C-alpha positions, 0 to 999 in steps of 0.5 A: 500500500505504501508503494502504491501511494508513493507511485501515485504521488509521483505520478500526480506530481508528474501530471501536475508539472506537465500541466503547468508546463502547458500553461506556461509554454503554449504551443507556437503558432503554425507559420503561414503558408505562402501561395500565389494565384496562377491564371488558367491560361498560364496552366494551359500554356497560353502564357508563360508564367512570370518567374517567381522569386525563390522562397525564403528558407524556413527556419528549422523547428526548435528542438524539443528540449522537454519540460522545463525544470521545475521551479524552486517552489515546485521542487520544495513541494515535491520534496515535501511530498516525497518526505511526507510519503517516506515518513508515512512509509517509515511510520507504517513499516514501524507500525507493522514491525511493532505489531509483529513484535507484539504478536511474537511476544504474545506468541512467546508468552503463550508458548511459555505459559503452555510449556509451564502448564505442560511441565506442571501437568507432567510434574503432577502426573509424575507425582500421581504415578509415584504415589500410585506406585507407592500405594500399589507396592504397599498393597502388594506388600500387604497382600503378600503379608496377608497371603503369607499369614493365610498360608501359614495358618492353613499349613498349621491347620492342615498339620493339626488336621493331619496330626489328628487324622493320623492319630485317628487313622492310626487307632483305626488302622490298628483296630482294623489290623487286630480284627484281621489278625483275630480272624486269621487266628480263628481260622488257623489250625495249629500243627503239632510242631508249633511251639508257644510264642509264635510271632510272624509278620505277614505281608497280605495283598488284597483286592477290593472287597477283602479277597486275599490274592497273595501271602508272604512272610517277613520275620517269623520264628515258626518252622515250615509247617507253621508257616504253611498252616498260617498261610492256609489260615489267611486264605481261609480268613478271606475275605478279610474284614473291611476297614471302618473308614473306606478311605483307610483301605489298603491293598498291601497290609502288614499283619503281625500274627501272634496266636498266643 
């Protein structure tokens, strides 16, 4: 816009100078045309025309020197207009520069505020994450401690239950073994070679229902006839008495045979 205004001012100054030049220097009048009248007879060859004097040489037209130089007042006015246009241009450039500087300062301020807000948000998030991690670690520690305590309580409970169950089962198994030994003793036929104080360990294999499938001997103080009689007594005692608790059933039994 400043360039357009400046060029417009210069064009107006040129037009104004040209108009002043036209007013101060009007165009020179056209020189008169020289002529003479010739009779028609002269044209037809009846008369010879009188010799005419040579025409005077025409002065050469004045060379166009261009517009006259401006007057001091015009130069002063033109300089004032140019100075004013330049000042306006400088003022507008300064205004544009000031606005750009203000916009840049505002943008930098907004960017700084945004950066500060982002840093604050990041710090708050980091603090929240740290607190959450600490709380999670504390919960994990507490959960681990509770789990350890529950496992310890469960182990103690299981140990106590197993101990009680073992005690109950031991008594039940002992009672069951005594019932089996009593039935075998009742089925035993003492041979003549049997002496007092017979004590034999029997390894008895049974199936579900108490049916005996195999009999072997461990330590035994009886002779061969005694052993054969005891083995026959075990098979005669089959099926063996069932345990008081089905969970106590065992296929392989160790029975101490002491008939006396």
